[in-house]
C-alpha positions in Angstrom: 134.7 116.9 276.7 131.7 119.0 277.8 134.2 121.6 279.0 136.1 119.3 281.3 139.8 118.3 280.8 140.3 114.9 279.3 142.6 113.9 282.2 139.7 114.0 284.6 137.7 111.3 282.9 137.1 107.6 283.8 136.1 104.9 281.2 132.9 103.0 282.3 131.7 99.7 281.0 128.9 97.5 282.3 129.6 95.1 285.1 128.3 92.5 282.6 130.2 93.9 279.6 130.9 91.6 276.7 134.5 90.8 275.7 134.0 93.2 272.8 133.0 96.1 275.0 135.9 95.4 277.4 138.3 95.3 274.4 136.8 98.6 273.1 137.5 100.2 276.5 141.1 98.9 276.5 141.5 100.2 272.9 140.3 103.7 273.9 142.4 103.7 277.0 145.5 102.9 275.0 144.7 105.4 272.4 144.2 108.2 275.0 147.5 107.2 276.6 149.3 107.5 273.3 147.5 110.6 271.9 146.4 112.6 275.0 149.2 111.6 277.4 146.6 110.3 279.9 145.6 106.7 280.7 142.1 106.8 282.3 141.0 104.1 284.7 138.4 101.6 283.4 135.7 101.0 286.0 132.3 99.3 285.8 128.9 100.7 286.4 128.7 98.8 289.7 130.9 101.5 291.1 129.6 104.9 292.1 129.3 107.4 289.2 131.9 110.1 288.9 131.5 113.6 287.5 133.4 112.9 284.2 132.8 109.6 282.4 133.2 108.1 279.0 130.6 105.4 279.0 131.2 102.6 276.6 128.5 100.1 275.6 125.4 99.6 277.6 126.1 100.4 281.3 123.2 101.1 283.6 123.9 104.8 284.1 120.9 107.2 283.9 122.5 109.0 281.0 122.1 105.8 279.0 118.4 105.6 279.4 117.5 107.4 276.1 119.5 104.7 274.2 116.9 102.0 274.5 117.0 98.8 272.4 114.1 100.2 270.3 116.2 103.3 269.4 119.3 101.3 268.9 117.8 99.2 266.2 117.8 102.2 263.9 121.5 103.1 264.4 124.8 101.3 263.9 126.5 103.3 266.5 126.3 106.7 268.1 127.8 109.1 270.6 125.9 111.4 272.9 127.1 114.0 275.3 125.2 114.9 278.5 127.1 117.5 280.5 130.5 115.9 281.1 129.3 112.3 280.4 130.0 111.0 277.0 128.2 107.8 275.8 129.7 105.7 273.1 127.0 103.2 272.1 126.5 100.5 269.4 123.1 99.5 268.2 121.9 96.1 267.3 123.4 96.4 263.8 126.6 98.1 264.8 129.8 97.4 266.5 131.1 99.0 269.7 134.6 98.8 268.2 133.4 100.8 265.2 131.8 103.3 267.6 135.1 103.8 269.5 137.0 104.1 266.1 134.5 106.8 265.0 135.0 108.7 268.3 138.8 108.6 267.9 138.5 109.8 264.3 136.2 112.7 265.4 138.6 113.6 268.2 141.5 113.8 265.7 139.4 116.0 263.3 138.5 118.3 266.2 142.2 118.6 267.3 143.2 119.6 263.7 140.6 122.3 263.7 142.4 123.9 266.7 145.7 124.2 264.8 
C-alpha cells in the first residue's frame, strides 16, 4: 500500500468508533490474517500516529480532513490513499462494512493482475 509492505500496517479506528466500525476493523484484520498471512494490530486514533495506517471510519487523523460530512453525503463509501495511509470511509448513505468489502474485492483483483 503506497509502496509499503502490508505487514507494516496498523488498523486505526476512532476512539469513539461505532460497533459497526469496530466490527469492520475486526473483519479486515481477520481477512488480512487469512489472505496476507499478517494480523495487524487495531488501535484507536487516541494513540500516536504511525507511518503506515489503514484508517477505518472517521478517526481524527489529519489525512481524514478532506472527507468532511458535506463531501460524504455524496458518496456511499470511498477509499483514499495519502502516502502510506489508506482511508476506508463510509458516507452518510453508505456502510463501513460495504467499504471494507469493496477494499477486499479490489485487493483480490489487484493480486490477480500480478499473476
